C-alpha positions in Angstrom: -35.6 -136.8 -203.9 -38.7 -137.1 -201.8 -37.2 -133.6 -199.8 -36.8 -132.0 -203.0 -40.1 -132.9 -204.2 -41.9 -131.5 -201.4 -40.0 -128.1 -201.5 -41.1 -127.9 -205.2 -44.5 -128.7 -204.1 -44.5 -126.2 -201.1 -42.9 -123.5 -203.7 -45.8 -124.5 -206.2 -48.7 -124.2 -203.7 -47.5 -120.8 -202.0 -47.1 -118.8 -205.5 -50.6 -120.4 -206.4 -52.3 -119.7 -203.2 -50.7 -116.2 -202.7 -51.2 -114.7 -206.0 -54.1 -116.7 -207.4 -51.4 -118.0 -209.9 -51.6 -121.8 -210.2 -50.4 -122.3 -213.4 -47.6 -119.7 -212.7 -46.4 -121.7 -209.3 -46.1 -124.7 -211.4 -43.7 -122.9 -214.2 -42.0 -121.1 -211.2 -40.4 -124.6 -210.2 -39.6 -125.5 -213.6 -38.1 -123.0 -214.8 -36.4 -121.1 -211.6 -35.9 -124.2 -208.9 -35.2 -127.5 -211.1 -34.4 -126.0 -214.5 -35.8 -129.3 -216.0 -39.0 -131.1 -216.9 -40.4 -134.8 -215.7 -43.4 -136.4 -215.7 -43.1 -136.7 -211.5 -42.0 -132.8 -211.2 -45.0 -131.8 -213.2 -47.5 -133.7 -211.3 -46.2 -132.6 -207.7 -46.3 -129.2 -208.8 -49.6 -129.3 -210.5 -51.7 -131.0 -207.8 -50.0 -128.8 -205.2 -50.5 -125.8 -207.4 -54.2 -126.3 -208.1 -55.0 -127.4 -204.2 -53.6 -124.2 -203.0 -55.6 -122.1 -205.7 -58.5 -124.3 -204.9 -58.8 -123.8 -201.1 -57.5 -120.0 -201.8 -60.3 -119.4 -204.0 -62.6 -121.1 -201.7 -61.9 -118.6 -198.5 -60.8 -115.4 -200.6 -63.1 -115.5 -203.5 -62.4 -116.0 -207.3 -61.0 -112.5 -207.8 -57.9 -111.4 -209.5 -54.7 -110.1 -207.3 -55.1 -107.2 -209.3 -58.0 -105.2 -210.1 -57.0 -103.8 -213.4 -59.7 -102.7 -215.8 -57.8 -102.2 -218.9 -59.0 -100.8 -222.7 -56.7 -101.9 -225.5 -55.9 -98.8 -227.4 -56.9 -99.5 -231.0 -56.5 -95.6 -231.6 -52.4 -96.3 -231.6 -50.7 -97.2 -234.5 -49.5 -101.2 -233.7 -45.9 -100.6 -235.0 -45.3 -97.8 -232.7 -46.8 -99.6 -230.1 -44.6 -102.8 -230.8 -41.5 -100.3 -230.8 -42.3 -99.4 -227.4 -42.3 -102.5 -226.1 -39.0 -103.5 -227.1 -37.4 -100.0 -225.9 -39.4 -100.6 -222.5 -37.9 -104.3 -222.4 -34.2 -102.5 -223.2 -34.8 -99.9 -220.5 -36.6 -102.0 -217.7 -33.6 -104.7 -218.0 -31.1 -101.8 -216.3 -33.4 -101.6 -213.6 -33.6 -105.2 -213.3 -29.6 -105.0 -213.0 -30.1 -102.5 -210.4 -32.5 -104.2 -208.3 -29.9 -107.1 -208.0 -26.8 -105.2 -207.4 -28.5 -102.7 -204.4 -29.8 -106.0 -202.7 -26.7 -107.5 -202.8 -24.6 -104.7 -201.8 -27.2 -103.9 -199.2 -26.2 -107.5 -197.8 -22.8 -106.5 -198.1 -23.1 -103.7 -195.9 -25.1 -104.9 -193.5 -23.2 -107.9 -192.6 -19.8 -105.7 -193.0 -21.0 -103.6 -190.1 -19.6 -104.6 -186.7 -22.7 -104.2 -184.8 -24.3 -106.6 -182.9 -27.3 -107.8 -184.8 -30.4 -106.6 -182.5 -28.8 -103.0 -182.8 -28.8 -103.3 -186.8 -32.1 -105.0 -186.6 -33.6 -102.5 -184.3 -32.4 -99.4 -186.8 -34.2 -101.0 -189.7 -37.3 -101.4 -187.7 -37.1 -97.7 -186.5 -37.0 -96.6 -190.0 -39.8 -98.8 -191.0 -41.6 -97.0 -188.4 -41.1 -93.4 -189.6 -41.7 -94.3 -193.0 -45.0 -95.8 -192.2 -45.6 -92.0 -190.9 -43.5 -90.2 -193.7 -44.3 -92.3 -196.5 -46.7 -94.9 -196.4 -46.5 -95.8 -200.1 -43.1 -97.6 -199.7 -43.7 -99.7 -196.9 -45.7 -103.6 -196.9 -45.9 -105.3 -199.8 -47.2 -102.8 -201.9 -50.6 -104.4 -203.1 -52.3 -100.9 -202.5 -49.8 -99.0 -204.1 -50.1 -100.7 -207.3 -53.7 -100.0 -207.4 -53.3 -95.9 -206.6 -50.9 -96.1 -209.4 -53.6 -97.4 -212.0 -56.4 -95.1 -210.7 -54.4 -92.2 -209.2 -52.4 -89.3 -210.9 -48.9 -88.9 -209.3 -46.2 -86.3 -210.5 -43.1 -88.2 -212.2 -40.9 -86.7 -209.7 -42.8 -88.5 -206.5 -42.6 -91.6 -208.4 -39.0 -91.6 -208.9 -38.6 -90.5 -205.4 -40.7 -93.7 -204.0 -38.7 -96.2 -206.5 -35.9 -95.2 -205.2 -36.8 -95.2 -201.5 -39.0 -99.1 -202.3 -36.1 -100.5 -203.8 -33.8 -99.4 -200.8 -36.1 -99.9 -198.0 -36.8 -103.6 -199.6 -33.0 -103.9 -200.0 -32.3 -103.2 -196.2 -35.1 -105.1 -195.1 -34.1 -108.3 -196.5 -31.0 -107.8 -195.5 -31.9 -108.2 -192.0 -32.5 -111.7 -192.5 -36.4 -111.5 -191.2 -38.9 -113.2 -193.3 -40.6 -111.1 -195.5 -39.4 -111.9 -199.4 -38.5 -109.6 -202.4 -41.3 -111.3 -204.5 -44.1 -108.7 -204.6 -41.7 -105.8 -203.6 -40.2 -106.4 -207.0 -43.6 -106.7 -208.9 -44.3 -103.2 -207.3 -41.0 -101.6 -208.7 -41.5 -102.7 -211.9 -45.2 -101.4 -211.8 -43.7 -97.5 -210.8 -41.0 -97.8 -213.4 -44.2 -99.1 -216.3 -46.1 -96.1 -214.5 -43.1 -93.6 -215.0 -42.6 -94.6 -218.8 -46.3 -94.5 -219.7 -46.5 -90.8 -218.0 -43.8 -89.8 -220.1 -44.8 -91.2 -223.4 -48.5 -89.6 -223.0 -46.6 -86.6 -222.3 -45.0 -86.4 -225.3 -47.3 -88.6 -227.7 -50.6 -88.0 -226.2 -51.5 -91.6 -225.8 -53.9 -91.4 -222.9 -54.4 -92.6 -219.3 -55.8 -95.8 -220.7 -52.5 -96.8 -222.3 -50.4 -95.7 -219.3 -52.1 -98.7 -217.3 -51.0 -101.0 -220.0 -47.1 -100.0 -219.0 -48.1 -101.0 -215.2 -48.8 -104.7 -216.2 -46.1 -104.6 -218.5 -43.7 -103.2 -216.1 -44.1 -105.8 -213.6 -43.5 -108.6 -216.1 -40.6 -107.2 -217.5 -39.0 -106.3 -214.3 -40.1 -109.7 -212.4 -38.2 -111.6 -216.0 -35.4 -108.9 -215.3 -34.6 -110.2 -211.8 -36.1 -113.6 -211.8 -34.7 -114.6 -215.2 -37.8 -116.9 -215.9 -39.3 -115.3 -219.1 -42.3 -117.6 -219.1 -43.1 -117.6 -215.4 -43.4 -113.9 -215.9 -45.6 -113.8 -218.9 -47.9 -116.4 -216.9 -48.1 -114.7 -213.4 -49.1 -111.2 -214.7 -51.6 -113.0 -216.8 -53.5 -114.7 -214.0 -53.0 -112.1 -211.5 -54.6 -109.4 -213.7 -56.9 -111.1 -216.1 -55.4 -109.0 -218.7 -54.8 -111.7 -221.5 -55.1 -109.4 -224.4 -52.0 -108.4 -223.3 -50.4 -111.7 -224.2 -48.5 -110.5 -227.3 -47.4 -107.0 -225.2 -46.5 -109.0 -222.2 -44.4 -111.9 -224.1 -42.3 -109.1 -226.5 -41.1 -107.0 -222.9 -40.2 -110.0 -221.4 -38.2 -111.7 -223.9 -36.6 -108.7 -224.6 -35.9 -107.9 -221.0 -34.6 -111.4 -221.0 -32.5 -111.1 -224.1 -30.2 -107.8 -222.1 -30.2 -108.8 -219.3 -28.2 -112.3 -220.5 -26.0 -109.7 -222.3 -25.2 -107.8 -219.1 -24.2 -111.2 -217.4 -27.4 -111.2 -215.1 -27.8 -114.1 -212.8 -31.3 -114.7 -211.3 -31.6 -113.3 -208.2 -32.6 -116.2 -206.5 -29.7 -118.1 -207.5 -27.3 -115.9 -205.8 -29.4 -115.6 -202.9 -29.3 -119.2 -202.5 -25.5 -119.4 -203.3 -25.0 -116.7 -200.3 -27.7 -118.2 -197.8 -25.8 -119.9 -194.5 -26.7 -123.3 -195.2 -28.3 -125.3 -192.6 -25.5 -127.5 -190.6 -27.8 -130.5 -190.8 -27.9 -130.3 -194.5 -25.3 -131.3 -196.6 -24.2 -129.3 -200.0 -24.9 -132.3 -202.2 -22.5 -130.3 -204.7 -19.6 -130.0 -202.5 -19.7 -134.2 -201.8 -16.5 -135.8 -202.7 -17.7 -137.9 -206.1 -16.2 -140.8 -207.6 -17.1 -143.1 -210.2 -17.4 -146.7 -210.5 -17.7 -149.3 -213.0 -20.2 -152.3 -212.8 -20.2 -155.3 -215.2 -23.6 -156.7 -216.6 -24.0 -160.4 -216.7 -26.2 -162.6 -219.1 -29.1 -163.0 -217.9 -29.1 -160.7 -214.8 -32.3 -158.0 -214.2 -30.5 -155.1 -216.5 -29.7 -157.6 -219.4 -31.9 -156.2 -222.6 -33.6 -153.6 -220.3 -33.6 -149.8 -221.3 -31.8 -147.2 -219.1 -35.4 -145.7 -218.4 -37.0 -148.6 -217.3 -34.9 -149.3 -214.4 -35.2 -147.5 -211.1 -31.7 -146.2 -210.1 -30.7 -145.2 -206.6 -30.6 -141.2 -205.7 -27.5 -139.3 -206.3 -26.6 -142.1 -209.3 -25.4 -140.7 -212.2 -24.7 -143.0 -215.3 -22.6 -141.2 -217.1 -21.3 -143.8 -219.9 -21.5 -147.7 -220.8 -18.6 -149.0 -222.2 -19.8 -152.1 -225.2 -17.1 -154.1 -227.3 -14.4 -151.6 -225.7 -16.1 -148.3 -226.8 -17.4 -145.9 -224.5 -21.1 -144.5 -225.7 -23.3 -141.8 -223.5 -26.7 -143.4 -222.7 -30.1 -142.2 -223.3 -33.5 -143.3 -221.7 -34.3 -145.5 -224.5 -30.7 -147.3 -224.5 -31.0 -150.9 -223.9 -28.2 -152.6 -221.6 -26.7 -155.7 -222.8 -24.6 -158.8 -221.6 -21.0 -157.8 -221.5 -22.0 -153.9 -221.2 -19.8 -151.9 -218.3 -21.8 -149.7 -216.8 -19.6 -146.3 -215.7 -21.8 -144.6 -212.8 -21.0 -141.2 -210.8 -22.0 -141.2 -207.4 -21.0 -139.8 -203.8 -18.2 -141.4 -202.5 -20.1 -142.0 -199.3 -22.9 -144.0 -200.6 -20.6 -146.2 -202.8 -20.7 -149.6 -200.7 -24.5 -149.4 -200.3 -25.3 -148.7 -204.2 -22.5 -151.5 -205.3 -24.2 -154.1 -203.0 -27.3 -153.0 -204.3 -26.6 -153.0 -208.2 -24.7 -156.1 -208.1 -27.7 -158.0 -207.6 -29.2 -156.5 -210.7 -25.8 -156.7 -212.6 -24.9 -160.3 -211.5 -27.0 -164.2 -211.4 -28.0 -165.6 -208.7 
């Protein structure tokens, strides 16, 4: 349990420190890693995230990750804007599916090539070296590429080529197994899609360059949501990285639409997929694959558990109370359920710790 909270704290601190987004760091741990909320989890995530952000701002300054000046398009019909947000959310959801499929396919192809890993990695490094001179925009994380999209004018065909090569290069690079990650490249790909969409809208509706910048920001959020399947984190992350809080409605709209469409597509969170495909450390036991059994423990009168609510007791790790049998009737307990003398606790736990847990809990259920 302590290990899980340390991992949570580390992930929150990493996201917060890297992108200057403390709230997003907390939400990422809750929404993507644990998928539930508890007081202890919230405290660990908040403390580590705030500490990392504080140190980062003292060292690197208090500016946002992306320097984006956004002007709200008051001249454009708000209903027209809202319709475009929905269309954009639908489109980018399919590109999110494309990212996940490409990432997995590249992993399979890389692992399936019958060559020494050193040769395959050297080949990828050679491609990376060539791209540094031929098309440097697709190498690295892509922070400079995003800012060039904001302030520069790029032909749509060029953007499409950059998107395709960046997508393939990210997937191939990740397949090598070297540390590098997909987080920032994912945001960059979303920004490119947003730029292309904005340029096309401007071409037909004359919305102006200022409105195109909106789509770059919205693209980062919607693409993140489509791939990671964490809408709250996506919205908060982009808000904190850009400081564009007046885009909250637009960000929420495209994120919700993107999330809903990927749900219909049967899209799984990319980090869940990659974790399931990851080679587990031989020293770490996969808790999900441990043999589980149930045991029953009767509660005696005047024991430590008699008259106590379930939430008042500190239960051993990996122990789940699945039922309380009272007067022959089996009930599913809640945190506020009060245990009484004569009750029988039904516990689910790994077989390897049954002896240890049973001995410990017998002291609580019986009277010495």
